[in-house]
C-alpha positions as CSV (number, residue, x, y, z in Angstrom):
1,M,10.4,-37.2,-86.4
2,N,8.9,-34.9,-89.0
3,A,5.9,-34.3,-86.8
4,I,8.2,-33.2,-83.9
5,K,9.8,-30.6,-86.2
6,K,6.3,-29.2,-87.0
7,F,5.1,-29.1,-83.4
8,L,8.3,-28.0,-81.6
9,P,8.3,-24.2,-82.6
10,N,4.6,-23.9,-81.5
11,L,5.2,-25.7,-78.2
12,L,8.3,-23.5,-77.6
13,I,6.2,-20.3,-78.1
14,L,3.4,-21.5,-75.8
15,S,5.9,-22.6,-73.1
16,S,7.8,-19.3,-73.3
17,I,4.5,-17.4,-72.8
18,V,3.8,-19.6,-69.8
19,M,7.3,-19.1,-68.4
20,M,7.0,-15.3,-68.8
21,F,3.7,-15.5,-66.8
22,V,5.3,-17.6,-64.1
23,F,8.3,-15.2,-63.9
24,A,6.0,-12.2,-63.6
25,K,4.1,-13.8,-60.7
26,V,7.2,-15.1,-58.9
27,T,9.2,-12.0,-59.1
28,N,6.2,-9.7,-58.6
29,N,7.3,-7.7,-61.7
30,Q,4.6,-5.0,-62.1
31,E,5.4,-4.2,-65.7
32,L,5.0,-7.8,-66.8
33,Q,1.9,-8.2,-64.8
34,D,0.4,-5.1,-66.5
35,I,1.2,-6.7,-69.9
36,F,-0.5,-9.9,-68.8
37,R,-3.6,-7.9,-67.7
38,L,-3.6,-6.3,-71.2
39,I,-3.3,-9.8,-72.7
40,D,-6.3,-10.9,-70.6
41,D,-8.3,-8.0,-72.0
42,L,-7.2,-8.6,-75.6
43,A,-8.0,-12.3,-75.4
44,T,-11.7,-11.3,-75.5
45,N,-11.2,-9.2,-78.6
46,L,-12.9,-11.4,-81.2
47,I,-11.3,-9.8,-84.2
48,L,-7.8,-10.2,-82.9
49,V,-8.5,-13.8,-82.0
50,I,-10.0,-14.7,-85.4
51,V,-7.1,-13.0,-87.2
52,A,-4.6,-14.9,-85.0
53,I,-6.3,-18.3,-85.6
54,T,-6.5,-17.7,-89.3
55,L,-2.8,-16.8,-89.4
56,G,-1.9,-20.0,-87.6
57,L,-4.0,-22.1,-89.9
58,L,-2.8,-20.5,-93.2
59,V,0.9,-19.9,-92.4
60,K,2.6,-23.3,-92.1
61,Q,6.1,-21.8,-91.5
62,Y,5.7,-20.4,-88.0
63,L,8.9,-18.4,-88.3
64,Y,7.1,-15.9,-90.6
65,V,4.5,-15.1,-88.0
66,L,7.2,-14.7,-85.3
67,V,9.3,-12.4,-87.5
68,G,6.3,-10.3,-88.5
69,L,5.3,-9.7,-84.9
70,V,8.8,-8.9,-83.8
71,G,9.1,-6.5,-86.8
72,A,5.9,-4.7,-85.8
73,M,7.3,-4.4,-82.2
74,V,10.6,-3.0,-83.5
75,V,8.8,-0.4,-85.7
76,V,6.7,0.9,-82.8
77,V,9.7,1.1,-80.5
78,A,12.3,2.3,-83.0
79,V,10.4,4.9,-85.1
80,P,9.8,8.0,-83.0
81,G,6.4,9.5,-83.2
82,I,4.6,6.4,-84.5
83,D,3.4,5.5,-81.0
84,S,1.7,8.9,-80.6
85,L,0.5,8.9,-84.1
86,L,-1.2,5.5,-83.9
87,N,-2.0,5.9,-80.1
88,L,0.0,2.7,-79.4
89,S,2.4,1.9,-76.6
90,A,5.1,-0.8,-76.7
91,E,3.3,-2.7,-73.9
92,Y,0.1,-2.8,-76.0
93,V,1.9,-4.0,-79.1
94,L,3.7,-6.6,-77.0
95,A,0.4,-7.8,-75.6
96,C,-1.2,-8.0,-79.0
97,G,1.8,-9.9,-80.3
98,L,1.7,-12.4,-77.4
99,V,-2.1,-13.0,-77.9
100,S,-1.5,-13.4,-81.6
101,L,1.4,-15.8,-81.1
102,G,-0.5,-17.9,-78.5
103,F,-3.7,-18.3,-80.6
104,S,-1.8,-18.8,-83.9
105,A,0.5,-21.4,-82.2
106,V,-2.5,-23.4,-81.0
107,S,-4.2,-23.3,-84.4
108,N,-0.9,-24.1,-86.2
109,I,-0.6,-27.2,-83.9
110,Y,-4.1,-28.2,-85.0
111,A,-3.3,-27.6,-88.7
112,N,-0.1,-29.7,-88.5
113,Y,-1.9,-32.4,-86.5
114,R,-4.7,-32.6,-89.1
115,S,-2.1,-32.8,-92.0
116,T,-0.2,-35.7,-90.3
117,N,-3.3,-37.8,-89.8
């Protein structure tokens, strides 16, 4: 039962990313498909992947990772001028967040699996 509590948030994150992808394909939503194209490009960014995997291995409470990424998204969207100052768009930050969530969820599952065995 304790293992299910550790794995469930990670599996929910991964399944929600897959459900977003399926929704984008079925409804032919161009904005979401553009975000997933960005995700495809960012998944090959080695530094982002290493940071996300390290985050998943070191942070056992996955809620902290989720709150941090949502907070970053809120800052970029809510603070006027920060997107032009940092040359960021909300779509790019969302894509970075989803890549980070996906890779950190997989590494967090591995870390929790390793600690239970």
